[in-house]
C-alpha positions as CSV (number, residue, x, y, z in Angstrom):
1,Q,0.0,-0.1,0.2
2,V,1.1,3.6,-0.8
3,Q,-0.4,6.7,0.9
4,L,-0.1,10.2,-0.3
5,V,-0.4,13.3,1.7
6,E,-0.7,16.8,-0.3
7,S,-0.2,20.2,0.9
8,G,0.2,23.8,-0.2
9,G,-3.1,24.7,-1.8
10,G,-4.6,28.2,-1.5
11,S,-5.7,31.4,-3.0
12,V,-3.6,33.7,-5.2
13,Q,-3.9,36.7,-7.5
14,P,-3.4,36.1,-11.2
15,G,0.5,36.3,-11.8
16,G,1.1,35.0,-8.3
17,S,2.8,31.8,-7.2
18,L,1.9,28.8,-5.0
19,R,4.1,25.8,-4.2
20,L,2.5,22.2,-3.9
21,S,3.9,19.2,-2.3
22,C,3.1,15.6,-2.1
23,T,4.8,12.9,0.1
24,A,4.2,8.9,-0.6
25,S,4.8,6.5,2.0
26,G,4.4,2.9,2.4
27,S,5.2,0.2,-0.1
28,I,7.1,2.2,-2.7
29,F,8.4,0.3,-5.7
30,G,11.9,1.4,-6.9
31,D,10.9,2.3,-10.6
32,N,7.9,4.8,-10.2
33,F,6.4,8.1,-11.3
34,M,4.5,10.6,-9.3
35,G,2.7,13.8,-10.8
36,W,-0.1,16.1,-10.5
37,Y,-3.5,16.2,-12.2
38,R,-6.2,18.9,-11.7
39,Q,-9.9,19.0,-11.9
40,A,-11.9,22.1,-12.3
41,P,-15.8,22.5,-11.7
42,G,-17.5,20.7,-14.4
43,K,-14.5,19.3,-16.2
44,Q,-12.8,16.1,-16.4
45,R,-9.4,15.5,-14.4
46,E,-6.6,16.4,-16.7
47,F,-2.7,15.8,-16.5
48,V,-0.5,18.6,-15.4
49,A,3.0,17.4,-14.8
50,R,4.9,14.1,-14.0
51,I,8.4,13.0,-12.7
52,Y,9.9,9.6,-12.7
53,T,12.5,8.3,-10.5
54,S,15.1,8.4,-13.3
55,G,14.4,12.2,-13.4
56,G,12.5,12.3,-16.6
57,I,9.9,15.0,-16.6
58,R,6.5,15.6,-18.8
59,Y,4.4,19.0,-18.7
60,D,1.1,19.6,-20.2
61,D,1.4,22.3,-22.9
62,S,-0.9,24.4,-20.8
63,V,1.7,24.8,-17.8
64,K,5.1,24.7,-19.8
65,G,7.5,27.5,-18.8
66,R,5.3,28.4,-15.9
67,F,5.1,25.5,-13.5
68,T,8.3,23.2,-12.4
69,I,8.0,19.9,-10.9
70,S,10.8,18.5,-8.9
71,R,11.6,15.2,-6.7
72,D,13.4,14.4,-3.5
73,L,13.2,10.7,-3.2
74,N,9.4,10.1,-2.4
75,T,8.3,13.9,-2.2
76,I,7.5,16.1,-5.3
77,S,6.9,19.6,-5.4
78,L,5.1,21.7,-7.9
79,Q,6.3,25.2,-8.2
80,M,3.5,27.2,-9.9
81,N,4.4,30.7,-11.2
82,S,2.6,33.2,-13.3
83,L,-0.6,31.8,-12.4
84,K,-3.8,32.3,-14.4
85,P,-7.5,32.2,-13.5
86,E,-7.8,29.1,-15.8
87,D,-5.4,27.2,-13.4
88,T,-8.1,27.3,-10.7
89,A,-8.9,23.6,-9.9
90,V,-8.3,20.9,-7.2
91,Y,-4.9,19.5,-7.8
92,Y,-4.6,15.9,-7.2
93,C,-1.3,13.8,-6.3
94,N,-0.6,10.6,-8.3
95,Y,1.4,7.8,-7.9
96,W,2.0,4.8,-10.5
97,D,4.4,1.9,-10.5
98,R,4.4,-1.3,-12.7
99,R,2.7,-3.7,-10.1
100,P,-0.9,-4.5,-11.2
101,G,-3.6,-2.1,-10.2
102,V,-1.0,0.3,-8.5
103,D,-2.3,3.8,-9.7
104,L,-3.0,6.1,-6.6
105,W,-4.5,9.3,-5.7
106,G,-4.5,11.7,-3.1
107,N,-7.3,13.5,-1.7
108,G,-6.7,16.8,-3.5
109,T,-5.7,20.2,-2.5
110,L,-7.7,23.3,-3.9
111,V,-5.9,26.2,-5.9
112,T,-7.9,29.5,-6.6
113,V,-6.6,32.0,-8.9
114,S,-8.7,35.3,-8.9
115,S,-8.5,39.2,-8.4
């Protein structure tokens, strides 16, 4: 079993910054990835960013150049700069590894960007 704990959500003005964190604990597989998805009201959950244990990184085009994902062992951070109102969503931490059925989600943390 893997447990995920998220932190760092809040409210910020357009152009501002926030930093999210997520820590995984429990039965961690050596080869895995962790990342962030988000879900705005009335919309489907969408991919934001992902980082592998190897160091590889993927971003959705909508956040490239503004968001930075990083990793320290089993803790990931998402530095969000130049925030826009359309970034407003609940952000969910995700953990995946190759073991069957291992695709896990945190409870979510709310990010609100408004003036």
